[in-house]
C-alpha positions as CSV (number, residue, x, y, z in Angstrom):
1,M,-27.9,23.1,-5.1
2,Q,-27.7,20.5,-7.9
3,D,-25.7,22.9,-10.1
4,A,-23.3,23.6,-7.2
5,T,-22.8,19.9,-6.6
6,K,-22.2,19.3,-10.3
7,K,-19.6,22.1,-10.3
8,L,-17.8,20.5,-7.4
9,D,-17.8,17.1,-9.1
10,T,-16.3,18.7,-12.2
11,I,-13.5,20.3,-10.2
12,A,-12.8,16.9,-8.5
13,I,-12.6,15.0,-11.8
14,E,-10.4,17.7,-13.4
15,N,-8.0,17.7,-10.4
16,F,-7.9,13.9,-10.4
17,R,-6.9,13.7,-14.1
18,K,-4.4,16.5,-13.6
19,Y,-2.7,14.6,-10.8
20,L,-2.7,11.4,-12.8
21,R,-1.0,13.1,-15.7
22,I,2.1,13.7,-13.5
23,P,4.4,10.7,-14.2
24,S,5.7,10.1,-10.7
25,V,6.8,6.7,-11.8
26,H,9.6,4.5,-10.6
27,P,12.5,4.2,-10.9
28,N,14.1,7.5,-10.1
29,V,10.9,9.5,-9.4
30,N,11.0,13.2,-9.7
31,Y,8.4,14.6,-7.3
32,D,8.8,18.3,-8.3
33,D,5.5,18.4,-10.3
34,C,3.6,16.6,-7.6
35,V,4.8,19.2,-5.0
36,S,3.9,22.1,-7.3
37,F,0.4,20.6,-7.9
38,L,-0.2,20.2,-4.2
39,R,1.1,23.6,-3.3
40,D,-1.4,25.1,-5.8
41,Y,-4.1,22.9,-4.3
42,S,-3.5,24.1,-0.8
43,K,-3.8,27.7,-2.0
44,D,-7.1,26.9,-3.7
45,L,-8.4,25.3,-0.5
46,E,-6.9,27.9,1.8
47,I,-5.1,25.4,4.0
48,S,-1.5,25.5,5.1
49,F,1.3,23.7,3.1
50,N,4.6,22.3,4.1
51,V,7.3,20.1,2.6
52,Y,9.7,18.1,4.7
53,E,12.7,16.3,3.3
54,C,14.2,13.7,5.6
55,Q,16.1,12.5,2.6
56,V,17.1,14.7,-0.4
57,K,14.7,14.6,-3.2
58,K,12.2,12.6,-1.1
59,P,9.6,15.2,-0.1
60,M,6.9,14.6,2.4
61,V,4.1,17.0,1.6
62,V,1.7,18.0,4.4
63,L,-1.4,20.1,3.9
64,S,-3.0,21.1,7.2
65,W,-6.5,22.1,8.0
66,L,-6.5,23.8,11.4
67,G,-8.9,22.5,14.0
68,K,-10.9,24.4,16.6
69,E,-8.9,22.6,19.3
70,P,-5.4,22.4,17.8
71,N,-3.9,21.3,21.1
72,L,-5.6,17.9,20.7
73,P,-3.8,15.1,18.9
74,S,-4.4,15.5,15.2
75,V,-5.8,13.2,12.5
76,M,-3.6,12.2,9.5
77,L,-5.0,11.3,6.1
78,N,-2.2,9.7,4.2
79,S,-1.6,8.6,0.6
80,H,1.5,8.4,-1.6
81,M,2.6,10.3,-4.7
82,D,4.7,7.5,-6.4
83,V,3.4,4.8,-8.8
84,V,4.8,1.6,-10.1
85,P,6.3,1.2,-13.7
86,V,4.2,0.5,-16.8
87,I,4.6,-1.4,-20.0
88,E,2.9,1.1,-22.2
89,S,2.3,-1.3,-25.1
90,N,0.0,-3.3,-22.9
91,W,-2.3,-0.4,-22.2
92,V,-5.4,0.4,-24.3
93,H,-5.1,4.1,-23.2
94,K,-1.7,5.8,-22.6
95,P,-1.0,5.3,-18.8
96,F,-0.4,9.0,-18.1
97,D,-3.1,10.6,-20.3
98,A,-6.0,10.0,-17.9
99,D,-8.4,9.3,-20.7
100,I,-12.1,8.8,-19.8
101,D,-14.0,6.1,-21.7
102,E,-17.7,6.0,-22.5
103,N,-18.5,4.3,-19.2
104,G,-16.8,7.0,-17.2
105,N,-13.7,5.0,-16.4
106,V,-10.5,7.1,-16.0
107,Y,-7.5,5.1,-17.2
108,A,-4.1,5.9,-15.7
109,R,-1.3,4.4,-13.6
110,G,-2.2,5.5,-10.0
111,A,-5.9,5.7,-10.6
112,Q,-6.5,3.2,-7.9
113,D,-3.1,3.1,-6.3
114,V,-3.4,5.6,-4.9
115,K,-3.7,9.1,-6.3
116,S,-7.5,8.8,-6.2
117,L,-7.4,8.6,-2.4
118,G,-5.4,11.9,-2.0
119,I,-7.9,13.7,-4.3
120,Q,-10.8,12.3,-2.3
121,Y,-9.4,13.6,0.9
122,L,-8.8,17.1,-0.5
123,E,-12.1,17.4,-2.4
124,A,-14.0,16.3,0.7
125,I,-12.3,19.1,2.6
126,R,-13.4,21.5,-0.2
127,R,-17.0,20.5,0.3
128,L,-16.8,20.7,4.1
129,K,-15.3,24.2,4.0
130,A,-18.0,25.3,1.6
131,E,-20.4,24.5,4.3
132,Y,-18.3,26.5,6.8
133,Y,-17.4,23.4,8.7
134,Q,-14.3,23.4,10.9
135,P,-13.0,20.1,12.5
136,R,-12.4,19.9,16.2
137,R,-8.9,18.3,15.7
138,T,-6.4,19.6,13.1
139,V,-6.5,17.4,10.0
140,H,-3.2,16.8,8.2
141,V,-3.4,15.5,4.6
142,T,0.0,13.9,3.8
143,F,1.5,12.8,0.5
144,A,4.4,10.4,0.9
145,P,7.2,9.5,-1.4
146,D,8.6,6.1,-2.3
147,E,5.8,4.0,-0.7
148,E,6.0,1.6,-3.7
149,V,9.5,0.7,-2.7
150,G,8.8,0.2,1.0
151,G,8.8,3.8,2.2
152,V,12.4,3.4,3.5
153,L,13.4,6.9,2.4
154,G,9.8,8.3,2.9
155,M,7.4,7.5,5.7
156,K,9.9,5.3,7.6
157,L,12.3,8.2,8.0
158,F,9.5,10.8,8.5
159,V,7.9,9.1,11.5
160,K,11.3,9.3,13.3
161,S,11.7,13.1,12.6
162,E,10.9,16.1,14.7
163,H,8.6,17.3,11.9
164,F,6.4,14.2,12.5
165,R,6.4,14.7,16.3
166,D,5.3,18.3,15.9
167,L,2.2,17.0,14.0
168,D,1.1,15.1,17.2
169,V,-0.8,12.5,15.2
170,G,-3.3,10.6,17.3
171,F,-5.0,8.6,14.5
172,A,-4.4,8.0,10.8
173,L,-6.1,6.7,7.7
174,D,-3.9,5.2,4.9
175,E,-4.6,3.2,1.8
176,G,-6.5,-0.1,1.5
177,I,-7.8,-2.4,-1.2
178,P,-11.2,-1.7,-3.0
179,G,-14.1,-3.9,-1.9
180,E,-16.9,-5.1,-4.2
181,T,-20.2,-4.5,-2.4
182,E,-18.7,-3.7,1.0
183,Y,-16.0,-1.5,2.6
184,W,-12.8,-3.3,3.5
185,V,-10.8,-1.7,6.4
186,Y,-7.4,-3.0,7.5
187,N,-6.0,-2.8,11.0
188,A,-2.9,-4.7,10.3
189,E,-0.8,-6.0,7.4
190,K,1.3,-9.0,6.7
191,T,5.1,-8.8,7.2
192,T,7.0,-9.2,4.0
193,K,10.2,-11.3,4.1
194,R,12.4,-12.2,1.2
195,V,13.7,-15.7,1.5
196,V,16.8,-16.8,-0.5
197,V,17.7,-20.5,-0.7
198,H,20.9,-21.9,-2.2
199,C,20.9,-25.4,-3.6
200,E,24.5,-26.7,-4.2
201,G,25.4,-30.0,-5.8
202,Q,27.6,-31.9,-8.2
203,G,28.3,-30.2,-11.5
204,G,29.4,-31.9,-14.7
205,H,28.7,-32.6,-18.4
206,G,25.1,-32.3,-19.5
207,S,25.1,-35.8,-20.9
208,L,25.8,-37.5,-17.5
209,L,23.3,-38.9,-15.0
210,I,25.4,-38.0,-12.0
211,D,24.1,-38.1,-8.5
212,D,23.6,-35.3,-6.0
213,T,22.9,-32.5,-8.5
214,A,21.7,-29.0,-7.5
215,G,18.6,-29.6,-9.7
216,E,17.5,-32.7,-7.7
217,K,17.8,-30.6,-4.5
218,V,15.7,-27.8,-6.0
219,S,13.1,-30.4,-6.8
220,R,13.0,-31.8,-3.3
221,F,12.9,-28.4,-1.7
222,L,10.1,-27.1,-4.0
223,T,8.0,-30.2,-3.4
224,K,8.0,-29.4,0.3
225,F,7.5,-25.7,-0.4
226,Y,4.4,-26.1,-2.6
227,A,2.9,-28.6,-0.2
228,F,3.1,-26.0,2.5
229,R,1.7,-23.4,0.1
230,K,-1.3,-25.6,-0.7
231,D,-2.1,-26.1,3.1
232,E,-1.7,-22.4,3.7
233,K,-4.0,-21.4,0.8
234,A,-6.9,-23.2,2.6
235,K,-6.5,-20.9,5.6
236,G,-7.8,-17.8,3.8
237,D,-6.8,-14.4,5.5
238,D,-4.7,-16.1,8.1
239,A,-2.4,-17.8,5.5
240,I,1.3,-17.3,5.2
241,S,1.7,-16.5,1.5
242,V,4.7,-18.0,-0.2
243,N,5.7,-17.6,-3.8
244,L,8.7,-18.5,-5.9
245,T,9.7,-15.3,-7.7
246,I,13.3,-15.7,-8.9
247,M,15.3,-18.7,-10.1
248,Q,19.0,-18.3,-10.9
249,G,21.7,-20.7,-12.1
250,G,23.3,-22.3,-15.1
251,V,25.6,-21.0,-17.7
252,Q,25.1,-23.3,-20.8
253,N,22.7,-26.0,-21.9
254,N,25.3,-28.8,-21.8
255,V,26.7,-27.9,-18.4
256,I,25.1,-29.2,-15.2
257,P,25.4,-26.2,-12.8
258,S,26.8,-26.7,-9.3
259,E,24.3,-24.3,-7.8
260,F,20.8,-22.9,-8.2
261,V,19.5,-19.9,-6.1
262,L,15.8,-19.6,-5.4
263,T,14.2,-16.4,-4.2
264,F,10.8,-16.4,-2.5
265,D,8.3,-13.7,-1.5
266,T,6.8,-14.6,1.8
267,R,4.2,-12.7,3.8
268,L,3.3,-13.5,7.4
269,P,0.1,-12.4,9.1
270,P,0.3,-10.9,12.7
271,T,-1.0,-14.2,14.0
272,A,1.8,-16.3,12.5
273,D,4.5,-18.0,14.6
274,A,7.5,-16.4,12.9
275,K,10.1,-18.5,14.7
276,A,8.3,-21.7,13.7
277,F,8.2,-20.6,10.1
278,K,11.9,-19.9,10.0
279,E,12.6,-23.3,11.6
280,K,10.4,-25.0,9.1
281,I,12.4,-23.5,6.2
282,N,15.7,-24.7,7.8
283,Q,14.1,-28.2,8.2
284,W,13.2,-28.2,4.5
285,C,16.8,-27.4,3.6
286,D,18.1,-30.2,5.8
287,E,15.7,-32.7,4.3
288,S,16.5,-31.6,0.7
289,G,20.2,-32.7,1.0
290,D,23.7,-31.4,1.8
291,G,24.5,-28.0,0.5
292,V,21.0,-26.6,0.7
293,W,21.0,-23.6,2.9
294,I,19.1,-20.4,3.5
295,E,20.6,-16.9,3.6
296,D,20.2,-15.3,7.0
297,F,17.2,-13.0,7.0
298,G,17.4,-11.9,10.6
299,D,14.7,-11.8,13.1
300,L,11.1,-11.9,11.9
301,A,9.5,-9.0,13.8
302,L,5.8,-9.1,12.8
303,A,4.0,-5.9,11.9
304,P,2.1,-4.2,14.7
305,I,-1.7,-4.3,14.9
306,T,-4.1,-1.4,15.5
307,N,-6.2,-2.5,18.4
308,L,-9.9,-1.8,17.8
309,D,-11.1,-2.6,21.3
310,N,-12.4,0.6,22.9
311,N,-10.7,2.6,20.1
312,L,-12.8,5.8,19.9
313,F,-11.6,6.7,16.4
314,W,-12.5,3.2,15.1
315,L,-15.9,3.4,16.8
316,A,-16.6,6.8,15.2
317,F,-15.5,5.5,11.8
318,K,-17.6,2.3,12.2
319,K,-20.7,4.2,13.4
320,T,-20.5,6.5,10.4
321,V,-20.2,3.7,7.9
322,E,-23.1,1.8,9.5
323,E,-25.2,5.0,9.1
324,M,-24.3,5.0,5.4
325,K,-25.7,1.4,5.4
326,I,-22.6,0.0,3.7
327,P,-21.3,-3.4,5.0
328,L,-17.9,-3.2,6.7
329,K,-15.3,-5.9,7.0
330,V,-12.0,-5.8,9.0
331,L,-9.1,-7.6,7.3
332,V,-5.4,-8.0,7.4
333,L,-3.7,-6.4,4.3
334,N,-1.8,-8.9,2.2
335,A,0.4,-6.2,0.6
336,S,2.5,-3.6,2.4
337,S,1.8,0.1,2.9
338,D,3.1,3.1,4.9
339,A,0.6,2.2,7.6
340,V,3.2,-0.2,9.0
341,H,5.6,2.7,9.7
342,L,2.8,4.7,11.3
343,R,1.7,1.8,13.5
344,G,5.4,1.2,14.4
345,A,5.5,4.8,15.6
346,G,2.6,4.1,17.9
347,V,-0.1,5.7,15.8
348,S,-3.5,4.0,15.6
349,T,-3.9,3.5,11.8
350,L,-6.6,2.0,9.5
351,G,-6.1,1.2,5.8
352,F,-9.2,2.2,3.8
353,C,-10.2,3.1,0.2
354,P,-13.9,3.9,-0.4
355,H,-13.9,2.3,-3.9
356,L,-17.0,0.1,-4.1
357,N,-17.7,-2.1,-7.2
358,T,-14.1,-1.7,-8.4
359,P,-12.1,-4.7,-9.7
360,N,-8.6,-4.4,-8.1
361,R,-6.2,-3.3,-10.9
362,A,-3.4,-1.9,-8.8
363,H,0.0,-2.6,-10.3
364,R,-1.8,-4.1,-13.4
365,D,-2.1,-3.0,-17.0
366,N,-5.1,-0.7,-17.8
367,E,-5.6,0.5,-14.2
368,Y,-8.7,2.6,-13.9
369,L,-11.2,4.2,-11.6
370,N,-14.8,5.2,-12.5
371,I,-15.7,8.8,-11.9
372,D,-18.9,7.8,-10.0
373,V,-16.7,5.8,-7.6
374,L,-14.4,8.8,-7.2
375,I,-17.3,11.0,-6.3
376,H,-18.8,8.4,-4.0
377,G,-15.5,8.3,-2.1
378,I,-15.5,12.1,-1.7
379,E,-19.0,12.0,-0.3
380,A,-18.0,9.2,2.0
381,F,-15.1,11.3,3.4
382,C,-17.4,14.2,3.9
383,K,-19.0,12.1,6.6
384,I,-15.9,10.2,7.8
385,I,-13.6,13.1,8.3
386,P,-15.9,15.0,10.6
387,A,-16.6,11.8,12.6
388,I,-12.9,11.0,13.3
389,S,-11.7,14.6,13.7
390,N,-14.4,15.3,16.2
391,V,-13.5,12.4,18.5
């Protein structure tokens, strides 16, 4: 039995590293090698394989494990194939070599975000099938394109398609953020909104102390902005996160520009008053002086929430984790994921990665995942998948 488990672990680690070596990196991702890899995977596991393109060159890959009662709404296990860019010179190990160090850490872009999750789903299915287990509901393991750029040409289109309707998804798991000594599960996420503020003023020669300059208005606006940020920071998970990310303006050192443009990344939790937030920004503009104005960013429709009250899938998930004696915490995801599109389509969705004791290095240099953490997640899904698919 121990030898059989060790063999399964070896297969999982090899497949994980093989997947990580596919440079499905932005910009201009070519997904062909991912599709070929997953097609071979489906043959190995003896589960069905389909590819749907709602947009050319943006494949949605679906591996399906038939349930004993296929007429019941299915379960979807989602992850994404694409990864964010790298600055290779900042990495100790090459970002697409999937090197393993002496501590068992596998270094590669996508090790945490989120190729590990797709491998954990599939390797859990391998182990369950080896025990001749068959789920009650059909389980679809999906691999989405372009999640790292908002899923606009990926999951957002797919959930509107006939292909998605044919899957009849009743519940989904998607990615989350690793916890330290507890599992973090996400039933909602913050709504991301780009805010662009123009500060117009008097231009002139750089030697003059003229009034009403664009820079003075930038200073007044940022003072209000960062005071708000400080207050929000104290709220914890319910905070509206606001960060200045781009500053534009100026042509030459001795010329006072007539305009600066500020771009902010803002993220609102589902509990936020979106209308009040927009009115507050307009008020800051008015108080910062004439010629300070915000580009129209439309209505702020907050992301939907997965209701956990009397949710049988959640109760099955929760009961299973409690039996594993791992603490569980429900949070709102600060970042964005494909879960927002699934929830928007009416699918009850939780974000979750079973990566304990893992410092979050998603989108950072030297991203890695330990092989013991990879295997732990596979073993966790060997319990979680039967629980949610048998609801």
